[in-house]
N, CA and C of each residue as an Amber inpcrd file, in Angstrom:
protein
   249
  -4.9470000 -98.6150000  55.7650000  -5.3150000 -98.0180000  57.0370000
  -6.7760000 -97.5700000  57.0400000  -7.2460000 -97.0540000  55.9290000
  -8.6370000 -96.6010000  55.8620000  -9.6110000 -97.7620000  55.9610000
  -9.2270000 -98.9200000  55.4420000 -10.1020000-100.0870000  55.5020000
 -10.2670000-100.5620000  56.9460000  -9.2070000-100.5440000  57.7390000
  -9.2920000-100.9390000  59.1480000 -10.1460000 -99.9650000  59.9390000
  -9.9980000 -98.6880000  59.6710000 -10.7940000 -97.6640000  60.3560000
 -12.2760000 -97.8210000  60.0110000 -12.5630000 -98.0950000  58.7280000
 -13.9420000 -98.2900000  58.2940000 -14.5550000 -99.5090000  58.9900000
 -13.8260000-100.6100000  59.0490000 -14.3270000-101.8080000  59.7180000
 -14.5510000-101.5690000  61.2040000 -13.6670000-100.7990000  61.8180000
 -13.8350000-100.4630000  63.2340000 -15.0790000 -99.6110000  63.4420000
 -15.3020000 -98.6280000  62.5590000 -16.4830000 -97.7680000  62.6840000
 -17.7730000 -98.5480000  62.4680000 -17.7390000 -99.5340000  61.6070000
 -18.9230000-100.3460000  61.3620000 -19.1470000-101.3510000  62.4980000
 -18.0800000-101.8940000  63.0620000 -18.2310000-102.9410000  64.0730000
 -18.6830000-102.4030000  65.4310000 -18.3590000-101.1620000  65.7730000
 -18.7410000-100.6180000  67.0800000 -20.2660000-100.5520000  67.2390000
 -21.0210000 -99.9640000  66.2930000 -22.4860000 -99.9820000  66.4680000
 -23.0690000-101.3910000  66.4340000 -22.4750000-102.2790000  65.6320000
 -22.9730000-103.6510000  65.5680000 -22.7840000-104.3570000  66.9060000
 -21.6630000-104.1420000  67.5590000 -21.4140000-104.7510000  68.8670000
 -22.3800000-104.1890000  69.9100000 -22.6410000-102.8980000  69.8730000
 -23.5860000-102.2830000  70.8230000 -24.9840000-102.8630000  70.6310000
 -25.4140000-103.0140000  69.3860000 -26.7330000-103.5910000  69.1140000
 -26.7880000-105.0360000  69.5960000 -25.7240000-105.7910000  69.3790000
 -25.6910000-107.1830000  69.8450000 -25.7370000-107.2690000  71.3700000
 -25.0980000-106.3410000  72.0500000 -25.1400000-106.3280000  73.5200000
 -26.5710000-106.1110000  74.0050000 -27.2740000-105.1260000  73.4240000
 -28.6650000-104.8840000  73.8180000 -29.5380000-106.0960000  73.5000000
 -29.3020000-106.7340000  72.3670000 -30.0620000-107.9150000  71.9970000
 -29.8150000-109.0520000  72.9810000 -28.5690000-109.2650000  73.3610000
 -28.2410000-110.3420000  74.2990000 -28.8490000-110.0910000  75.6820000
 -28.8920000-108.8340000  76.1220000 -29.5090000-108.5150000  77.4130000
 -30.9910000-108.8800000  77.3940000 -31.6900000-108.5220000  76.3040000
 -33.1180000-108.8460000  76.2110000 -33.3410000-110.3460000  76.0810000
 -32.5010000-111.0320000  75.3420000 -32.6400000-112.4820000  75.2260000
 -32.3760000-113.1750000  76.5550000 -31.4270000-112.6800000  77.3220000
 -31.1430000-113.2370000  78.6500000 -32.3660000-113.0990000  79.5510000
 -32.9910000-111.9180000  79.5230000 -34.1780000-111.6840000  80.3380000
 -35.3230000-112.6020000  79.9120000 -35.5180000-112.7560000  78.6110000
 -36.5950000-113.6280000  78.1380000 -36.3440000-115.0870000  78.4970000
 -35.0920000-115.5080000  78.4470000 -34.7800000-116.9170000  78.6970000
 -34.7700000-117.2590000  80.1930000 -34.1710000-116.4190000  81.0120000
 -33.9970000-116.7330000  82.4320000 -34.9460000-115.9750000  83.3520000
 -35.7080000-115.0140000  82.8330000 -36.6020000-114.2160000  83.6680000
 -37.8380000-114.9870000  84.0830000 -38.5080000-114.4840000  85.0800000
 -39.7260000-115.1140000  85.5840000 -40.9190000-114.3030000  85.1140000
 -41.8880000-114.9790000  84.5300000 -43.0890000-114.3110000  84.0380000
 -44.0620000-114.1070000  85.1940000 -44.5790000-112.9030000  85.3050000
 -45.5540000-112.5690000  86.3350000 -46.8210000-112.0940000  85.6310000
 -47.9320000-112.7280000  85.9190000 -49.2100000-112.3800000  85.3050000
 -50.0450000-111.6420000  86.3420000 -50.4740000-110.4450000  86.0020000
 -51.2840000-109.6290000  86.9080000 -52.7000000-109.5080000  86.3740000
 -53.6660000-109.6010000  87.2560000 -55.0540000-109.3850000  86.8710000
 -55.2800000-107.8790000  86.7520000 -55.8720000-107.4680000  85.6510000
 -56.1220000-106.0440000  85.4230000 -57.6160000-105.7690000  85.4360000
 -57.9430000-104.5700000  85.8560000 -59.3130000-104.0750000  85.8120000
 -59.3130000-102.8520000  84.9080000 -59.8270000-102.9810000  83.6710000
 -59.7980000-101.8270000  82.7690000 -60.8100000-100.7610000  83.1730000
 -60.4020000 -99.5340000  83.0300000 -61.2700000 -98.3830000  83.2430000
 -61.2380000 -97.5980000  81.9380000 -62.3890000 -97.4010000  81.3360000
 -62.4400000 -96.7000000  80.0530000 -63.0150000 -95.2990000  80.2410000
 -62.1690000 -94.3520000  80.5980000 -62.6790000 -92.9910000  80.7670000
 -62.8140000 -92.2610000  79.4300000 -63.6240000 -91.2690000  79.4130000
 -63.7850000 -90.4150000  78.2310000 -63.3880000 -89.0130000  78.6400000
 -62.4430000 -88.4480000  77.9110000 -61.9540000 -87.1060000  78.1840000
 -62.2420000 -86.2410000  76.9660000 -62.7950000 -85.0590000  77.1780000
 -63.1450000 -84.1950000  76.0500000 -61.9130000 -83.7430000  75.2680000
 -60.7650000 -83.6020000  75.9160000 -59.5630000 -83.1260000  75.2350000
 -58.7310000 -84.2640000  74.6440000 -58.6770000 -85.4010000  75.3220000
 -57.8390000 -86.5160000  74.8540000 -58.6380000 -87.6040000  74.1590000
 -59.9390000 -87.5960000  74.2160000 -60.7490000 -88.6150000  73.5740000
 -60.8790000 -89.8590000  74.4260000 -61.0610000 -90.9970000  73.7570000
 -61.2020000 -92.2760000  74.4510000 -59.8260000 -92.8840000  74.6910000
 -59.5920000 -93.3750000  75.8620000 -58.3360000 -94.0450000  76.1870000
 -58.6080000 -95.0590000  77.2860000 -57.6450000 -95.9140000  77.5670000
 -57.8110000 -96.9670000  78.5670000 -56.8070000 -96.7530000  79.6870000
 -57.2880000 -96.8200000  80.9020000 -56.4260000 -96.7990000  82.0760000
 -56.5480000 -98.1580000  82.7380000 -55.4040000 -98.7850000  83.0300000
 -55.4320000-100.1040000  83.6690000 -55.1990000 -99.9580000  85.1610000
 -55.9970000-100.6610000  85.9140000 -55.8360000-100.7260000  87.3550000
 -55.5250000-102.1750000  87.6940000 -54.5600000-102.3990000  88.5740000
 -54.1520000-103.7540000  88.9270000 -54.7370000-104.1490000  90.2720000
 -55.0810000-105.4260000  90.3910000 -55.6650000-105.9360000  91.6250000
 -54.6980000-105.7650000  92.7990000 -53.3890000-105.8750000  92.5450000
 -52.4070000-105.7560000  93.6230000 -52.1910000-104.3060000  94.0470000
 -52.7630000-103.3510000  93.2990000 -52.5640000-101.9540000  93.6900000
 -53.6110000-101.4700000  94.6880000 -54.5580000-102.3310000  95.0330000
 -55.5480000-101.9840000  96.0490000 -55.4040000-102.9530000  97.2100000
 -55.2360000-102.4290000  98.3880000 -55.0620000-103.2520000  99.5800000
 -56.1960000-102.9480000 100.5540000 -56.8540000-103.9910000 101.0180000
 -57.9010000-103.8250000 102.0150000 -57.2340000-103.7930000 103.3900000
 -57.1900000-102.6300000 104.0060000 -56.4990000-102.4700000 105.2830000
 -57.1970000-103.1960000 106.4260000 -58.4390000-103.5970000 106.2280000
 -59.1440000-104.3350000 107.2780000 -58.6230000-105.7750000 107.3950000
 -58.0560000-106.3240000 106.3190000 -57.5920000-107.7110000 106.3160000
 -56.0950000-107.8490000 106.5360000 -55.3520000-106.7450000 106.5690000
 -53.8930000-106.7950000 106.6710000 -53.4460000-106.0120000 107.8960000
 -52.5830000-106.6210000 108.7260000 -52.0620000-105.8510000 109.8600000
 -51.2050000-104.6830000 109.3470000 -51.4040000-103.5150000 109.9420000
 -50.6890000-102.3290000 109.4680000 -50.5470000-101.3340000 110.6160000
 -49.6740000-100.3430000 110.3790000 -49.5300000 -99.2570000 111.3390000
 -50.7590000 -98.3550000 111.2690000 -51.0120000 -97.6700000 112.3230000
 -52.1540000 -96.7510000 112.3520000 -51.8970000 -95.5250000 111.4830000
 -50.6620000 -95.3460000 111.0170000 -50.3180000 -94.1620000 110.2230000
 -50.8330000 -94.2450000 108.7920000 -51.2020000 -95.4470000 108.3070000
 -51.7100000 -95.5830000 106.9440000 -53.1650000 -95.1430000 106.8940000
 -53.5130000 -94.4960000 105.7930000 -54.9050000 -94.1180000 105.5990000
 -55.3230000 -94.4900000 104.1830000 -56.6070000 -94.5440000 103.9450000
 -57.1320000 -94.9220000 102.6410000 -56.7240000 -93.8960000 101.5880000
 -56.2840000 -94.3860000 100.4320000 -55.8770000 -93.5060000  99.3370000
 -54.4220000 -93.0800000  99.3840000 -53.7030000 -93.4560000 100.4350000
 -52.2980000 -93.0780000 100.5710000 -51.4220000 -94.0110000  99.7330000
 -50.3720000 -93.4690000  99.1180000 -49.4460000 -94.2600000  98.3290000
 -48.4530000 -94.9710000  99.2410000 -48.3190000 -96.2870000  99.0400000
 -47.3340000 -97.0500000  99.7970000 -46.4780000 -97.8320000  98.8130000
 -45.3060000 -98.2700000  99.2420000 -44.3960000 -99.0440000  98.4060000
 -44.0970000-100.3620000  99.0980000 -44.0660000-101.4370000  98.3200000
 -43.7940000-102.7560000  98.8740000 -42.9190000-103.5210000  97.8840000
 -42.0350000-104.3590000  98.4110000 -41.2180000-105.1930000  97.5370000
 -41.9010000-106.5340000  97.3520000 -41.8680000-107.0430000  96.1240000
 -42.4980000-108.3250000  95.8090000 -41.4840000-109.4370000  95.9740000
 -41.9070000-110.5370000  96.5480000 -41.0320000-111.6940000  96.7240000
 -41.6810000-112.9210000  96.1340000
């Protein structure tokens, strides 16, 4: 009886790890790769030192070229779904 309990205790974490592995492999195999152009900003902070902040080209929208409601203003956060 102790041998069955030991095998059960060992197999449960192994199955959980395999599930997480299979989820990631599924995403890598069937997922779609999206490449974004980045604009690096290298700020210097006296408390945190040197670090890199990435800005994406898709995160800036020129409101002069896109039809929009008059309620949007420059610098306002908006959300959009990608298709």
